[in-house]
C-alpha positions in Angstrom: 36.8 -45.1 105.7 36.9 -46.5 108.2 38.9 -44.3 110.3 36.4 -41.6 109.8 33.4 -43.8 111.0 35.2 -44.4 114.6 34.7 -40.7 114.7 30.9 -40.8 115.0 30.4 -43.7 117.0 27.2 -42.3 118.4 25.4 -41.9 114.8 24.3 -45.2 112.6 26.3 -44.5 109.9 26.1 -47.2 107.0 29.2 -47.1 105.0 29.5 -47.7 101.5 32.2 -49.6 99.1 30.5 -49.2 95.7 27.5 -46.5 94.9 26.2 -44.1 97.2 24.7 -44.9 101.0 21.3 -45.5 101.3 19.1 -42.5 102.8 17.6 -43.5 106.4 14.9 -40.5 105.8 13.1 -39.6 108.7 12.9 -36.1 110.0 9.9 -35.2 112.2 7.2 -32.8 111.6 7.4 -29.2 112.6 6.2 -28.6 116.0 2.9 -26.3 116.7 5.3 -23.1 118.0 7.4 -23.5 114.9 4.3 -23.4 112.6 3.1 -20.3 114.8 6.7 -18.9 114.3 6.7 -19.3 110.5 3.1 -17.8 110.2 4.4 -14.6 112.0 7.9 -14.5 111.0 7.7 -10.4 111.2 6.6 -10.6 115.1 8.7 -13.7 115.7 12.0 -11.7 115.0 11.0 -8.5 116.7 10.0 -10.6 120.4 13.5 -12.6 120.1 15.3 -9.3 121.2 13.0 -8.7 123.5 13.3 -12.3 125.5 17.1 -12.0 125.4 16.9 -8.7 127.6 
């Protein structure tokens, strides 16, 4: 397992020998833009191709 952890040295991974690893929890709250897009999914999907050209 220690060989695999070296591949992800930029991530704070906790190794465990028994049981399961503890969850670090976290995550962030959705931004105002994300919430607006979720509330207007149909309009958001239609506007994406227009912004890509």
